[in-house]
C-alpha positions as CSV (number, residue, x, y, z in Angstrom):
1,X,28.3,26.6,30.6
2,X,24.5,26.2,29.8
3,X,22.6,23.3,31.1
4,X,20.4,21.5,28.7
5,X,17.2,20.0,29.9
6,X,16.3,16.6,28.8
7,X,12.8,16.4,27.4
8,X,11.0,13.3,28.5
9,X,9.9,11.3,25.6
10,X,6.7,9.3,25.7
11,X,7.0,6.1,23.9
12,X,3.8,4.3,23.3
13,X,4.2,0.6,23.3
14,X,1.2,-1.4,21.7
15,X,0.2,-4.9,22.5
16,X,0.3,-6.6,19.2
17,X,-2.1,-9.3,20.0
18,X,-4.7,-7.0,21.5
19,X,-7.7,-6.2,19.2
20,X,-8.8,-3.3,21.3
21,X,-5.4,-1.6,20.7
22,X,-5.5,-2.0,16.9
23,X,-9.2,-0.8,16.8
24,X,-8.2,2.5,18.2
25,X,-5.6,3.2,15.4
26,X,-6.9,6.0,13.2
27,X,-7.8,5.6,9.5
28,X,-4.9,7.7,8.3
29,X,-2.3,5.3,9.9
30,X,-4.0,2.4,8.3
31,X,-3.9,4.1,4.9
32,X,-0.3,4.8,5.4
33,X,0.4,1.3,6.3
34,X,-1.4,-0.3,3.6
35,X,0.2,2.0,1.0
36,X,3.7,1.0,2.4
37,X,3.0,-2.7,2.3
38,X,1.5,-2.6,-1.2
39,X,4.7,-0.8,-2.3
40,X,6.8,-3.7,-1.2
41,X,4.4,-6.1,-2.7
42,X,4.5,-4.4,-5.9
43,X,8.2,-4.7,-6.0
44,X,8.0,-8.4,-5.2
45,X,5.4,-9.0,-7.9
46,X,7.4,-7.3,-10.5
47,X,10.2,-9.4,-9.9
48,X,8.0,-12.5,-10.1
49,X,6.5,-11.1,-13.2
50,X,9.9,-10.9,-14.8
51,X,10.7,-14.5,-13.9
52,X,7.0,-15.9,-14.7
53,X,5.7,-13.4,-17.3
54,X,2.7,-15.5,-18.4
55,X,1.1,-16.5,-15.0
56,X,-2.1,-14.6,-14.8
57,X,-2.4,-14.7,-11.0
58,X,0.7,-12.8,-10.6
59,X,-0.3,-10.2,-13.2
60,X,-3.7,-9.9,-11.6
61,X,-2.2,-9.3,-8.1
62,X,0.2,-7.0,-9.4
63,X,-2.5,-4.8,-11.1
64,X,-4.6,-5.0,-7.9
65,X,-1.8,-3.6,-5.8
66,X,-0.9,-1.0,-8.3
67,X,-4.5,0.3,-8.3
68,X,-4.7,0.2,-4.4
69,X,-1.3,1.9,-4.1
70,X,-2.3,4.6,-6.8
71,X,-5.7,5.3,-5.0
72,X,-3.9,5.8,-1.7
73,X,-1.4,8.1,-3.5
74,X,-4.3,10.1,-4.8
75,X,-5.7,10.3,-1.3
76,X,-2.4,11.9,0.0
77,X,-2.6,14.4,-3.0
78,X,-6.0,15.4,-2.1
79,X,-5.0,15.8,1.6
80,X,-1.9,18.0,0.6
81,X,-4.2,20.2,-1.4
82,X,-6.3,20.9,1.7
83,X,-9.2,18.6,1.7
84,X,-11.5,19.2,4.6
85,X,-10.8,16.9,7.5
86,X,-14.4,15.8,7.7
87,X,-13.9,14.1,4.2
88,X,-10.9,12.0,5.1
89,X,-12.9,9.0,5.8
90,X,-15.1,9.4,2.7
91,X,-12.0,10.1,0.6
92,X,-10.3,6.9,1.8
93,X,-13.3,4.4,1.2
94,X,-14.3,6.1,-2.1
95,X,-10.8,5.9,-3.7
96,X,-10.3,2.3,-2.4
97,X,-13.7,1.4,-4.1
98,X,-12.6,3.2,-7.2
99,X,-9.5,1.0,-7.3
100,X,-11.5,-2.1,-6.7
101,X,-13.9,-1.2,-9.5
102,X,-11.0,-0.4,-11.9
103,X,-9.5,-3.7,-11.0
104,X,-12.7,-5.7,-11.7
105,X,-13.0,-4.0,-15.0
106,X,-9.4,-4.6,-16.0
107,X,-9.6,-8.3,-14.8
108,X,-12.8,-9.0,-16.7
109,X,-11.2,-7.4,-19.9
110,X,-8.1,-9.4,-19.2
111,X,-9.8,-12.7,-18.8
112,X,-12.4,-12.4,-21.5
113,X,-10.7,-10.7,-24.4
114,X,-7.2,-12.3,-24.3
């Protein structure tokens, strides 16, 4: 009978209230977390939009999170295609900036032309 060895697992526990712990989190983890939270918010906002279709603040918030989610999705695609690791930070900030610029353009168009 073979004996199996137990591998010790290291479980990192984070103090949720410590700012120094959160500052050490890498950018990729923040991007992943923001994308997951934005996906949940999009689902909630779509449901709210179906109930209240003419409230501009719900529409604007939904468009913002759709652009943010799409920008982070593009970041994942670029990383999967083999983008150099030195460009990860630049890619994150430039795509989020692009999402914000597109959001402002759409918001201005929506508010001034409708």
